[in-house]
SEZA-965741 format. One record per residue (C-alpha): residue number from 0; residue in three letters; x, y, z. Coordinates in steps of 0.2 Angstrom, whole numbers. Layout:
% residues N
NUM:ALA:X:Y:Z
...
***
This chain:
% residues 248
0:MET:759:-399:-221
1:ILE:742:-391:-221
2:LEU:741:-387:-203
3:GLY:759:-382:-202
4:SER:765:-378:-184
5:SER:752:-366:-179
6:GLY:744:-377:-166
7:GLN:761:-382:-158
8:GLU:766:-364:-157
9:GLY:750:-359:-148
10:LYS:743:-348:-163
11:ARG:725:-347:-165
12:TYR:724:-349:-184
13:VAL:729:-361:-197
14:ASP:735:-357:-215
15:VAL:728:-369:-229
16:LYS:735:-368:-246
17:ALA:725:-375:-260
18:GLY:739:-385:-268
19:ASP:743:-394:-252
20:LEU:725:-398:-249
21:HIS:722:-405:-266
22:ARG:738:-415:-264
23:ARG:732:-422:-248
24:VAL:715:-427:-255
25:GLY:722:-433:-271
26:GLY:722:-430:-290
27:TYR:735:-415:-290
28:PRO:746:-412:-299
29:GLY:738:-420:-314
30:PRO:728:-417:-330
31:ASN:712:-421:-322
32:ASN:714:-410:-306
33:ARG:699:-401:-299
34:MET:707:-386:-292
35:PRO:693:-374:-295
36:VAL:681:-385:-285
37:CYS:695:-386:-271
38:CYS:696:-367:-271
39:GLN:677:-365:-270
40:VAL:676:-376:-255
41:MET:690:-367:-246
42:LYS:681:-350:-249
43:GLY:665:-358:-244
44:ARG:672:-362:-227
45:MET:677:-345:-223
46:GLN:669:-335:-209
47:LYS:670:-317:-204
48:GLY:688:-313:-199
49:ASP:696:-326:-210
50:GLU:709:-320:-223
51:VAL:714:-324:-240
52:LEU:733:-322:-239
53:ASP:737:-326:-257
54:GLN:728:-330:-273
55:PRO:731:-330:-292
56:PRO:723:-317:-303
57:SER:708:-329:-307
58:GLY:705:-332:-288
59:GLN:706:-351:-291
60:GLY:723:-359:-291
61:ALA:736:-369:-282
62:SER:743:-353:-274
63:LEU:726:-349:-265
64:THR:730:-348:-246
65:ILE:717:-344:-233
66:ARG:720:-341:-215
67:TYR:706:-349:-204
68:HIS:705:-342:-186
69:LEU:703:-355:-173
70:SER:693:-345:-161
71:LYS:676:-349:-170
72:PRO:667:-364:-175
73:VAL:673:-371:-192
74:THR:656:-372:-200
75:ASP:647:-357:-207
76:GLN:633:-349:-197
77:VAL:630:-365:-187
78:PRO:631:-367:-168
79:ASP:646:-377:-162
80:HIS:636:-393:-158
81:PRO:645:-410:-157
82:GLU:633:-418:-170
83:LEU:640:-406:-183
84:LYS:655:-417:-185
85:ILE:644:-428:-196
86:ASN:632:-415:-202
87:ALA:645:-403:-210
88:GLU:646:-411:-227
89:ILE:627:-412:-230
90:TYR:625:-395:-223
91:GLU:637:-387:-235
92:GLN:629:-396:-250
93:LEU:611:-391:-245
94:LYS:617:-373:-244
95:GLU:624:-374:-261
96:VAL:608:-382:-268
97:ALA:598:-368:-260
98:THR:609:-354:-266
99:ARG:606:-361:-284
100:LYS:587:-361:-280
101:SER:587:-379:-284
102:THR:583:-396:-276
103:THR:593:-412:-274
104:THR:588:-430:-270
105:TYR:591:-442:-256
106:GLY:600:-453:-267
107:GLU:612:-439:-272
108:ILE:615:-433:-254
109:ALA:618:-450:-246
110:PRO:635:-454:-254
111:LEU:642:-438:-248
112:ILE:644:-447:-231
113:GLY:645:-465:-237
114:LEU:627:-470:-235
115:ASP:617:-482:-246
116:MET:599:-478:-249
117:THR:595:-497:-252
118:GLU:599:-500:-234
119:ALA:585:-496:-221
120:ALA:597:-491:-208
121:ASP:606:-479:-219
122:ARG:589:-471:-225
123:ASN:585:-469:-206
124:ARG:601:-461:-202
125:LEU:600:-449:-217
126:GLY:583:-444:-211
127:ASN:590:-440:-194
128:LEU:604:-430:-200
129:LEU:593:-420:-211
130:GLY:581:-417:-197
131:GLU:595:-411:-186
132:ILE:600:-398:-199
133:SER:582:-391:-200
134:THR:580:-391:-181
135:LEU:596:-381:-180
136:GLU:591:-369:-194
137:HIS:574:-367:-185
138:ARG:582:-363:-169
139:ASN:592:-349:-177
140:GLY:577:-341:-186
141:ARG:580:-348:-203
142:PRO:569:-359:-214
143:LEU:570:-378:-214
144:LEU:585:-381:-226
145:SER:581:-400:-228
146:VAL:566:-395:-239
147:VAL:578:-395:-254
148:VAL:580:-414:-252
149:VAL:566:-423:-262
150:HIS:562:-440:-268
151:ARG:566:-443:-286
152:ASP:549:-451:-291
153:ASN:538:-437:-284
154:ASN:549:-422:-281
155:MET:543:-420:-263
156:PRO:552:-422:-247
157:GLY:548:-438:-237
158:ASN:535:-439:-223
159:GLY:548:-437:-210
160:PHE:551:-419:-216
161:PHE:533:-414:-213
162:LYS:532:-423:-196
163:LEU:547:-413:-191
164:ALA:540:-397:-197
165:ARG:524:-400:-187
166:ARG:534:-404:-171
167:LEU:544:-388:-173
168:GLY:528:-378:-176
169:ALA:533:-372:-193
170:TYR:519:-382:-201
171:THR:501:-381:-194
172:GLY:491:-383:-210
173:ARG:484:-399:-219
174:ASP:491:-397:-237
175:ASP:509:-405:-238
176:PHE:511:-399:-256
177:GLU:507:-381:-252
178:PHE:518:-380:-237
179:PHE:532:-388:-247
180:ILE:531:-375:-260
181:HIS:530:-361:-247
182:GLU:545:-367:-237
183:LEU:555:-371:-253
184:LYS:553:-353:-258
185:ARG:558:-346:-241
186:VAL:574:-357:-241
187:HIS:578:-352:-259
188:ASP:576:-333:-256
189:HIS:586:-334:-240
190:TRP:601:-343:-246
191:ALA:601:-334:-263
192:ALA:601:-318:-254
193:THR:615:-322:-242
194:LYS:626:-330:-255
195:SER:634:-341:-242
196:VAL:641:-353:-255
197:GLU:650:-348:-270
198:THR:640:-354:-285
199:SER:641:-340:-297
200:ASP:648:-343:-315
201:PRO:665:-351:-315
202:VAL:679:-338:-315
203:PRO:691:-340:-329
204:VAL:706:-351:-325
205:LYS:723:-349:-332
206:GLU:731:-363:-341
207:GLY:739:-375:-329
208:GLU:729:-370:-314
209:GLY:714:-382:-317
210:ILE:700:-387:-328
211:GLN:682:-381:-327
212:PRO:667:-393:-328
213:THR:659:-394:-345
214:GLY:641:-393:-338
215:THR:636:-410:-343
216:THR:626:-421:-330
217:GLN:642:-432:-328
218:ASP:653:-417:-325
219:ALA:640:-410:-312
220:GLN:640:-427:-303
221:ALA:659:-427:-303
222:GLU:659:-410:-296
223:ARG:647:-414:-282
224:ASN:658:-430:-278
225:ASP:674:-419:-277
226:ARG:665:-406:-266
227:GLY:660:-420:-254
228:ARG:678:-426:-254
229:TRP:685:-409:-249
230:ASN:671:-406:-237
231:ARG:675:-423:-228
232:PHE:693:-418:-227
233:PHE:688:-401:-219
234:THR:678:-411:-206
235:TYR:694:-420:-202
236:LEU:703:-403:-200
237:ALA:689:-397:-190
238:ASN:691:-411:-177
239:VAL:710:-407:-177
240:TRP:707:-389:-175
241:ARG:695:-392:-160
242:ALA:708:-402:-152
243:VAL:721:-388:-154
244:ARG:709:-375:-147
245:GLY:707:-386:-132
246:LYS:726:-386:-128
247:THR:729:-367:-131
***
């Protein structure tokens, strides 16, 4: 069991083991397991005070065990707002993209939470979720994180981003492209400096502990999909943890 009996015993932490988490999500054990990505997501969810109880020499393997304390919100550097139950997956992905000083597209983000960009309702919902993320970032003195999400055809955010930036008072000029470049640089600089998500060069993994992505486009997309699966599972855990905290 991933949660163990910590909640029932009134403890304010849960211990999560990578092997157990990967088994719950699926694909482990097996020749095509994604243990390195699983471990990266686990470490990316750590906050101040959380502890690595055990890990293999490579830092990425089935024995990696992390103690997450329940006295804090589960998501990193974000206030504990109810809407984060649906924003967590996107937020983590945008942080990763920003840390790499890159951009992503609406079409790549939507599948993380089961949205279809061919459906108008799903497009609107995604726009609202991205707007909530940037609003929270602005309230906490950080640049507008959703600037890293662009249209594939013109490599620019949608009109909704610029309208939101004006409402928040972050954009007072007239040149959308100039503001986009300025805000994108702010986001890249901020998240590259904080290194909130582990996107450094892969750590060598011992034989039998997992496989590394090859760097091809197909493998990169597979890694994004895998990361989304584990982040969705962590969202489920977050809801359970909040329920446990409410009873202790």
